[in-house]
C-alpha positions as CSV (number, residue, x, y, z in Angstrom):
1,X,-17.1,1.0,-21.9
2,X,-14.7,-0.2,-24.3
3,X,-11.9,2.5,-23.4
4,X,-12.5,1.6,-19.5
5,X,-11.3,-2.4,-20.3
6,X,-8.5,-0.4,-22.1
7,X,-7.5,1.2,-19.1
8,X,-7.6,-1.8,-16.5
9,X,-5.8,-3.8,-18.7
10,X,-3.0,-0.9,-19.3
11,X,-3.3,-1.1,-15.2
12,X,-2.9,-4.8,-15.1
13,X,0.7,-4.9,-17.6
14,X,1.8,-2.0,-15.4
15,X,1.3,-4.5,-11.7
16,X,3.5,-7.4,-13.5
17,X,5.9,-5.6,-14.4
18,X,6.4,-3.9,-11.0
19,X,5.7,-7.3,-9.2
20,X,8.6,-9.1,-12.0
21,X,10.8,-7.0,-10.7
22,X,9.9,-6.0,-6.5
23,X,9.7,-9.3,-4.1
24,X,9.5,-8.7,-0.4
25,X,11.3,-11.1,2.6
26,X,10.1,-11.2,5.8
27,X,12.8,-8.9,7.1
28,X,11.8,-6.3,4.2
29,X,8.7,-7.0,3.0
30,X,6.6,-5.2,0.4
31,X,3.7,-2.6,1.2
32,X,1.4,-3.4,-1.1
33,X,-1.3,-0.9,-1.8
34,X,-5.2,-0.4,-3.2
35,X,-7.1,1.8,-3.6
36,X,-10.2,2.8,-5.0
37,X,-12.9,5.2,-5.7
38,X,-14.4,4.2,-1.5
39,X,-11.9,2.5,0.1
40,X,-8.2,2.5,0.5
41,X,-6.5,-1.2,1.9
42,X,-2.9,-1.6,2.3
43,X,-0.7,-5.3,3.4
44,X,3.0,-5.9,4.2
45,X,3.1,-9.0,2.0
46,X,6.4,-11.6,2.9
47,X,7.0,-13.2,-0.7
48,X,8.5,-16.4,0.3
49,X,6.1,-17.8,2.6
50,X,3.3,-15.7,0.8
51,X,1.6,-14.8,4.6
52,X,0.1,-11.1,5.1
53,X,2.9,-9.5,8.1
54,X,0.6,-6.9,8.9
55,X,-2.0,-4.8,6.8
56,X,-4.4,-2.0,7.3
57,X,-8.1,-0.6,6.1
58,X,-10.2,2.6,6.4
59,X,-12.9,-0.9,6.8
60,X,-12.1,-1.3,10.3
61,X,-13.6,0.1,13.2
62,X,-11.4,2.0,14.4
63,X,-10.8,3.9,11.0
64,X,-14.4,4.3,9.3
65,X,-14.7,7.9,9.3
66,X,-11.1,8.2,7.4
67,X,-12.4,9.3,3.8
68,X,-9.9,8.6,1.2
69,X,-8.5,12.1,0.3
70,X,-5.5,13.0,0.8
71,X,-5.6,13.9,5.0
72,X,-7.2,10.7,5.4
73,X,-4.7,8.4,4.0
74,X,-2.1,10.2,6.1
75,X,-3.9,9.0,8.7
76,X,-3.8,5.7,7.1
77,X,-0.2,5.9,7.0
78,X,0.4,6.4,9.5
79,X,-1.0,3.8,11.3
80,X,0.4,1.7,9.2
81,X,4.0,2.6,10.6
82,X,3.1,1.9,14.2
83,X,2.0,-1.9,13.2
84,X,5.1,-2.2,11.4
85,X,7.1,-1.0,14.1
86,X,5.5,-2.6,16.2
87,X,6.4,-6.0,14.6
88,X,10.2,-4.7,14.7
89,X,10.2,-3.8,10.1
90,X,11.8,-0.9,9.4
91,X,12.6,-1.6,6.4
92,X,10.2,-2.5,2.9
93,X,9.7,-2.4,-0.5
94,X,6.8,-0.3,-1.9
95,X,4.4,-1.7,-4.7
96,X,1.8,0.3,-5.8
97,X,0.5,-1.9,-7.7
98,X,0.3,-0.1,-10.8
99,X,-1.6,3.2,-9.6
100,X,0.8,6.5,-11.2
101,X,3.1,7.4,-7.8
102,X,0.9,10.6,-7.3
103,X,-2.0,12.4,-4.9
104,X,-3.0,9.2,-2.6
105,X,-0.7,7.2,-3.1
106,X,2.1,9.2,-2.6
107,X,0.3,11.0,0.6
108,X,0.0,7.3,2.0
109,X,4.1,6.5,0.5
110,X,5.1,10.1,2.9
111,X,3.4,9.3,5.8
112,X,4.5,5.5,6.2
113,X,8.1,7.0,5.9
114,X,7.1,9.9,8.1
115,X,6.2,6.9,11.0
116,X,9.8,5.6,10.2
117,X,9.9,3.2,7.9
118,X,12.4,3.5,4.9
119,X,11.8,1.9,1.4
């Protein structure tokens, strides 16, 4: 149990270290991702006003059947990119939220880039 707590604390420290550098604005929002074992969430945040501009999750009715693996998260990334394009957002800052940049996190980021958003 102690090992799990230490692992969570290390991720939290990484998260705070990243957040001290990465800031989002209305023109270039911060894309914050969270991946659990069962679900995947992402939102575009304007840190100056504290508002969420766009969000996507596998819990939405249209995306309910999506599995949390590399292919499933890629579909979420493409949908998220479309929603950003609808809001006329083409530049963003990627916030991996303390997670390592591999697997589903990397797949999601690549899919958002394929949809035409640069970061």
